[in-house]
C-alpha positions, -999 to 999 in steps of 0.1 A, spaced: 197 102 -661 234 117 -657 257 101 -633 275 135 -631 269 161 -603 237 178 -618 240 215 -616 212 241 -625 222 275 -635 192 300 -640 199 329 -665 229 307 -681 223 316 -718 244 344 -716 268 368 -692 279 352 -659 257 320 -661 269 314 -696 306 315 -685 301 295 -651 282 268 -672 312 269 -695 338 266 -667 318 238 -648 310 218 -678 349 219 -691 359 200 -659 342 172 -670 327 165 -635 293 184 -641 261 179 -661 249 216 -665 214 223 -672 213 260 -692 183 275 -675 166 303 -699 132 317 -702 134 312 -740 144 276 -749 159 285 -781 184 308 -766 194 280 -743 200 260 -772 220 283 -792 240 290 -758 248 253 -758 256 253 -795 280 283 -790 296 265 -759 303 234 -781 320 256 -807 341 278 -785 377 264 -785 389 286 -757 378 259 -732 368 227 -744 332 219 -734 313 185 -744 280 196 -756 265 160 -742 274 179 -706 250 207 -713 212 207 -716 185 234 -720 158 239 -695 129 265 -700 126 283 -667 115 321 -664 119 336 -631 87 356 -634 63 327 -636 57 304 -609 41 279 -636 72 281 -656 95 274 -624 73 245 -614 73 229 -646 109 232 -650 114 215 -615 89 187 -629 107 182 -660 141 179 -638 123 152 -617 110 132 -647 145 133 -666 169 132 -636 151 124 -602 174 149 -585 193 180 -586 227 184 -568 235 221 -571 211 251 -578 228 284 -590 202 311 -588 216 335 -612 188 349 -635 182 385 -625 177 421 -640 187 458 -634 167 481 -654 158 517 -648 164 529 -612 140 559 -613 105 566 -624 100 570 -661 76 582 -685 58 551 -687 66 534 -653 61 548 -617 87 542 -588 65 516 -575 64 497 -607 102 500 -611 109 484 -577 81 457 -580 96 446 -615 132 442 -600 117 424 -566 93 400 -592 128 389 -607 156 392 -583 139 385 -551 105 367 -554 116 345 -586 147 336 -566 126 324 -537 103 305 -557 130 288 -577 146 273 -544 113 263 -532 103 246 -565 136 227 -566 141 221 -528 128 187 -529 150 176 -559 181 189 -538 171 171 -508 173 137 -528 211 145 -538 233 119 -523 265 128 -545 294 142 -527 296 181 -532 258 179 -537 228 198 -516 243 231 -527 226 264 -532 245 295 -546 229 327 -552 243 355 -574 244 388 -553 266 417 -556 289 442 -539 261 467 -538 242 449 -516 266 453 -486 255 483 -465 291 488 -452 301 495 -490 270 515 -495 284 540 -469 314 548 -491 319 574 -516 320 569 -552 306 539 -572 296 518 -540 276 549 -525 243 542 -514 230 568 -539 237 547 -569 216 518 -582 193 522 -552 166 499 -565 188 471 -580 211 471 -547 180 466 -525 168 436 -542 203 418 -537 205 433 -502 171 414 -496 184 383 -514 213 381 -488 190 378 -462 170 353 -478 202 332 -486 211 337 -450 174 322 -439 180 289 -460 218 285 -448 204 286 -414 173 264 -418 188 239 -441 225 232 -425 213 203 -405 204 185 -434 238 190 -450 233 218 -473 258 244 -481 243 277 -492 260 309 -502 260 340 -525 285 354 -548 297 390 -558 311 386 -591 321 422 -593 313 448 -619 315 427 -651 306 438 -687 275 421 -694 240 426 -710 228 434 -675 244 465 -676 248 475 -712 285 460 -711 294 488 -691 313 468 -665 349 469 -664 358 433 -653 357 402 -676 326 383 -671 348 351 -674 366 362 -643 334 371 -625 319 336 -632 347 321 -614 332 334 -583 298 321 -589 314 286 -595 335 295 -562 301 298 -544 287 265 -557 315 241 -551 339 253 -526 343 238 -488 317 246 -465 340 268 -444 350 289 -473 314 300 -484 285 291 -464 262 316 -451 280 344 -466 287 366 -497 320 360 -510 342 373 -537 373 358 -551 391 350 -518 369 363 -487 335 368 -468 324 404 -480 308 427 -451 269 430 -446 
Protein backbone atom coordinates (compact mmCIF):
# COMPACT_ATOMS: atom_id res chain seq x y z
CA UNK A 1 0.00 0.00 0.00
CA UNK A 2 1.46 3.34 -1.05
CA UNK A 3 1.61 6.28 1.36
CA UNK A 4 1.65 8.69 -1.58
CA UNK A 5 -1.49 10.21 -3.05
CA UNK A 6 -2.97 7.41 -5.13
CA UNK A 7 -4.05 8.31 -8.66
CA UNK A 8 -5.75 6.21 -11.33
CA UNK A 9 -5.57 7.46 -14.92
CA UNK A 10 -7.59 5.45 -17.43
CA UNK A 11 -6.23 5.23 -20.95
CA UNK A 12 -2.77 6.06 -19.60
CA UNK A 13 -0.63 3.79 -21.74
CA UNK A 14 -0.46 6.43 -24.49
CA UNK A 15 -1.30 10.02 -25.43
CA UNK A 16 -2.58 12.53 -22.91
CA UNK A 17 -2.99 9.98 -20.13
CA UNK A 18 0.59 8.80 -20.58
CA UNK A 19 2.06 12.30 -20.27
CA UNK A 20 -0.23 13.18 -17.38
CA UNK A 21 1.06 10.09 -15.57
CA UNK A 22 4.63 11.13 -16.32
CA UNK A 23 4.13 14.66 -15.02
CA UNK A 24 2.43 13.54 -11.83
CA UNK A 25 4.87 10.73 -11.04
CA UNK A 26 7.85 13.02 -11.64
CA UNK A 27 6.80 15.23 -8.71
CA UNK A 28 7.40 12.37 -6.29
CA UNK A 29 4.04 13.08 -4.63
CA UNK A 30 1.89 10.54 -6.45
CA UNK A 31 1.63 6.81 -6.95
CA UNK A 32 0.04 6.48 -10.38
CA UNK A 33 -1.99 3.52 -11.60
CA UNK A 34 -1.54 3.22 -15.37
CA UNK A 35 -4.98 2.11 -16.53
CA UNK A 36 -5.10 0.28 -19.86
CA UNK A 37 -7.30 -2.33 -21.52
CA UNK A 38 -4.16 -4.37 -22.33
CA UNK A 39 -1.97 -5.03 -19.29
CA UNK A 40 1.12 -5.56 -21.48
CA UNK A 41 0.66 -2.07 -22.93
CA UNK A 42 0.46 -0.65 -19.42
CA UNK A 43 3.65 -2.44 -18.43
CA UNK A 44 5.37 -1.27 -21.61
CA UNK A 45 4.31 2.32 -20.92
CA UNK A 46 5.82 2.13 -17.44
CA UNK A 47 9.10 0.88 -18.88
CA UNK A 48 9.13 3.71 -21.41
CA UNK A 49 8.43 6.28 -18.71
CA UNK A 50 11.21 4.92 -16.53
CA UNK A 51 13.66 5.13 -19.45
CA UNK A 52 12.64 8.62 -20.57
CA UNK A 53 15.39 11.01 -19.50
CA UNK A 54 13.36 14.13 -20.36
CA UNK A 55 11.48 13.93 -17.07
CA UNK A 56 12.81 11.69 -14.32
CA UNK A 57 10.27 9.15 -13.11
CA UNK A 58 10.73 6.41 -10.52
CA UNK A 59 9.21 3.22 -11.92
CA UNK A 60 8.23 2.36 -8.35
CA UNK A 61 5.73 5.23 -8.48
CA UNK A 62 3.91 3.60 -11.38
CA UNK A 63 1.70 0.52 -11.38
CA UNK A 64 -0.17 -1.20 -14.23
CA UNK A 65 -3.91 -1.76 -13.94
CA UNK A 66 -6.08 -3.68 -16.38
CA UNK A 67 -9.29 -1.75 -17.05
CA UNK A 68 -11.46 -1.76 -20.18
CA UNK A 69 -14.01 1.08 -20.34
CA UNK A 70 -16.28 -1.10 -22.50
CA UNK A 71 -16.57 -3.89 -19.94
CA UNK A 72 -18.40 -3.48 -16.62
CA UNK A 73 -16.78 -6.71 -15.46
CA UNK A 74 -13.31 -5.35 -16.23
CA UNK A 75 -14.03 -2.05 -14.45
CA UNK A 76 -15.39 -3.82 -11.38
CA UNK A 77 -12.42 -6.19 -11.32
CA UNK A 78 -10.04 -3.22 -11.51
CA UNK A 79 -11.79 -1.58 -8.55
CA UNK A 80 -11.58 -4.81 -6.56
CA UNK A 81 -7.87 -5.08 -7.35
CA UNK A 82 -7.21 -1.52 -6.10
CA UNK A 83 -9.29 -2.22 -2.99
CA UNK A 84 -7.26 -5.33 -2.18
CA UNK A 85 -3.88 -3.70 -2.87
CA UNK A 86 -4.41 -0.15 -1.58
CA UNK A 87 -7.74 0.00 0.22
CA UNK A 88 -8.56 3.41 -1.22
CA UNK A 89 -8.23 5.75 -4.20
CA UNK A 90 -7.49 9.47 -3.89
CA UNK A 91 -7.78 10.84 -7.44
CA UNK A 92 -9.64 9.33 -10.39
CA UNK A 93 -8.79 10.71 -13.83
CA UNK A 94 -11.37 9.43 -16.33
CA UNK A 95 -9.41 9.80 -19.54
CA UNK A 96 -10.06 6.74 -21.74
CA UNK A 97 -11.97 7.63 -24.88
CA UNK A 98 -12.32 7.12 -28.63
CA UNK A 99 -12.86 9.30 -31.68
CA UNK A 100 -13.63 7.10 -34.67
CA UNK A 101 -15.74 7.49 -37.80
CA UNK A 102 -18.22 10.35 -37.55
CA UNK A 103 -20.63 9.03 -40.19
CA UNK A 104 -22.13 5.76 -41.31
CA UNK A 105 -19.75 3.50 -43.23
CA UNK A 106 -20.11 0.45 -45.45
CA UNK A 107 -19.79 -1.75 -42.37
CA UNK A 108 -21.44 0.40 -39.71
CA UNK A 109 -24.74 2.27 -39.46
CA UNK A 110 -24.95 5.75 -37.98
CA UNK A 111 -26.69 4.29 -34.93
CA UNK A 112 -23.77 1.90 -34.45
CA UNK A 113 -21.30 4.76 -34.81
CA UNK A 114 -23.04 6.77 -32.10
CA UNK A 115 -23.43 3.72 -29.86
CA UNK A 116 -19.73 2.85 -30.13
CA UNK A 117 -18.68 6.34 -29.06
CA UNK A 118 -21.20 6.58 -26.23
CA UNK A 119 -20.30 3.13 -24.90
CA UNK A 120 -16.70 4.21 -24.31
CA UNK A 121 -16.83 7.97 -23.78
CA UNK A 122 -20.01 8.20 -21.71
CA UNK A 123 -21.26 4.88 -20.37
CA UNK A 124 -17.73 3.62 -19.67
CA UNK A 125 -16.89 6.86 -17.88
CA UNK A 126 -19.96 6.64 -15.65
CA UNK A 127 -19.36 3.00 -14.76
CA UNK A 128 -15.74 3.79 -13.92
CA UNK A 129 -16.79 6.50 -11.47
CA UNK A 130 -19.49 4.32 -9.92
CA UNK A 131 -17.16 1.37 -9.41
CA UNK A 132 -14.39 3.47 -7.84
CA UNK A 133 -16.59 5.85 -5.85
CA UNK A 134 -16.55 3.71 -2.67
CA UNK A 135 -12.73 3.76 -2.76
CA UNK A 136 -12.63 7.51 -3.39
CA UNK A 137 -14.87 8.06 -0.37
CA UNK A 138 -12.24 6.32 1.76
CA UNK A 139 -9.59 8.88 0.82
CA UNK A 140 -8.33 10.93 3.77
CA UNK A 141 -5.20 12.50 2.25
CA UNK A 142 -5.06 16.24 1.54
CA UNK A 143 -6.12 16.78 -2.05
CA UNK A 144 -8.03 13.50 -2.20
CA UNK A 145 -11.62 12.80 -3.22
CA UNK A 146 -11.05 14.14 -6.71
CA UNK A 147 -12.62 13.15 -10.02
CA UNK A 148 -11.32 14.71 -13.24
CA UNK A 149 -12.83 13.92 -16.63
CA UNK A 150 -11.06 14.52 -19.94
CA UNK A 151 -13.48 16.56 -22.02
CA UNK A 152 -12.90 18.76 -25.09
CA UNK A 153 -13.39 22.30 -26.31
CA UNK A 154 -15.63 20.74 -28.95
CA UNK A 155 -18.14 20.00 -26.18
CA UNK A 156 -18.99 23.69 -25.82
CA UNK A 157 -22.31 24.73 -27.36
CA UNK A 158 -21.09 28.32 -27.49
CA UNK A 159 -17.98 27.33 -29.42
CA UNK A 160 -20.10 25.13 -31.70
CA UNK A 161 -21.87 28.24 -33.03
CA UNK A 162 -18.56 29.51 -34.44
CA UNK A 163 -17.22 28.94 -37.92
CA UNK A 164 -14.12 26.88 -38.61
CA UNK A 165 -12.90 23.86 -36.67
CA UNK A 166 -15.25 24.52 -33.74
CA UNK A 167 -18.37 24.60 -35.93
CA UNK A 168 -21.04 22.11 -34.90
CA UNK A 169 -20.94 20.51 -38.35
CA UNK A 170 -17.54 19.01 -37.50
CA UNK A 171 -16.97 15.89 -35.36
CA UNK A 172 -20.69 15.70 -34.54
CA UNK A 173 -20.65 12.25 -32.95
CA UNK A 174 -17.51 12.61 -30.86
CA UNK A 175 -18.32 16.09 -29.56
CA UNK A 176 -21.82 15.09 -28.51
CA UNK A 177 -20.32 12.49 -26.18
CA UNK A 178 -18.16 15.14 -24.55
CA UNK A 179 -21.12 17.50 -24.12
CA UNK A 180 -22.96 14.65 -22.41
CA UNK A 181 -19.88 13.99 -20.28
CA UNK A 182 -19.89 17.60 -19.10
CA UNK A 183 -23.42 17.18 -17.74
CA UNK A 184 -22.38 13.96 -16.01
CA UNK A 185 -19.43 15.80 -14.49
CA UNK A 186 -21.75 18.51 -13.18
CA UNK A 187 -24.07 15.91 -11.72
CA UNK A 188 -21.25 14.36 -9.71
CA UNK A 189 -19.88 17.79 -8.76
CA UNK A 190 -23.21 18.84 -7.27
CA UNK A 191 -24.09 15.54 -5.63
CA UNK A 192 -20.67 14.90 -4.07
CA UNK A 193 -19.50 18.36 -3.01
CA UNK A 194 -21.10 18.01 0.45
CA UNK A 195 -18.76 15.05 1.01
CA UNK A 196 -15.72 17.17 0.18
CA UNK A 197 -15.25 16.06 -3.43
CA UNK A 198 -13.78 18.23 -6.17
CA UNK A 199 -15.07 17.22 -9.61
CA UNK A 200 -14.03 18.85 -12.87
CA UNK A 201 -13.32 18.33 -16.56
CA UNK A 202 -10.44 19.45 -18.77
CA UNK A 203 -10.07 20.69 -22.33
CA UNK A 204 -6.51 19.74 -23.29
CA UNK A 205 -6.81 21.27 -26.78
CA UNK A 206 -6.26 19.68 -30.18
CA UNK A 207 -3.23 17.55 -29.36
CA UNK A 208 -1.45 15.19 -31.70
CA UNK A 209 -2.27 11.73 -30.34
CA UNK A 210 -3.34 8.32 -31.58
CA UNK A 211 -6.94 9.45 -30.99
CA UNK A 212 -6.77 11.70 -34.06
CA UNK A 213 -4.06 9.99 -36.06
CA UNK A 214 -1.54 12.51 -34.69
CA UNK A 215 -3.20 15.28 -36.66
CA UNK A 216 -3.50 17.60 -33.66
CA UNK A 217 -1.38 20.75 -33.69
CA UNK A 218 -0.65 20.89 -29.96
CA UNK A 219 2.03 18.92 -28.15
CA UNK A 220 0.27 16.30 -25.97
CA UNK A 221 2.72 17.10 -23.17
CA UNK A 222 1.16 20.56 -22.98
CA UNK A 223 -2.34 19.15 -23.20
CA UNK A 224 -1.56 16.75 -20.37
CA UNK A 225 -0.78 19.72 -18.13
CA UNK A 226 -4.46 20.67 -18.31
CA UNK A 227 -5.49 17.15 -17.25
CA UNK A 228 -3.18 17.44 -14.27
CA UNK A 229 -4.48 20.90 -13.46
CA UNK A 230 -8.05 19.58 -13.35
CA UNK A 231 -6.94 16.82 -10.99
CA UNK A 232 -4.91 18.83 -8.49
CA UNK A 233 -5.75 22.57 -8.60
CA UNK A 234 -7.73 24.19 -5.79
CA UNK A 235 -11.50 23.80 -5.77
CA UNK A 236 -12.22 27.42 -6.67
CA UNK A 237 -10.21 27.09 -9.90
CA UNK A 238 -11.71 23.88 -11.29
CA UNK A 239 -14.76 22.50 -9.47
CA UNK A 240 -17.94 22.01 -11.55
CA UNK A 241 -16.36 23.45 -14.69
CA UNK A 242 -14.56 22.52 -17.87
CA UNK A 243 -11.15 24.19 -17.70
CA UNK A 244 -8.25 24.87 -20.04
CA UNK A 245 -4.78 26.19 -19.19
CA UNK A 246 -6.08 29.19 -17.28
CA UNK A 247 -9.86 29.65 -17.28
CA UNK A 248 -13.34 28.17 -17.16
CA UNK A 249 -14.66 27.37 -20.62
CA UNK A 250 -18.15 28.33 -21.82
CA UNK A 251 -20.87 25.71 -21.86
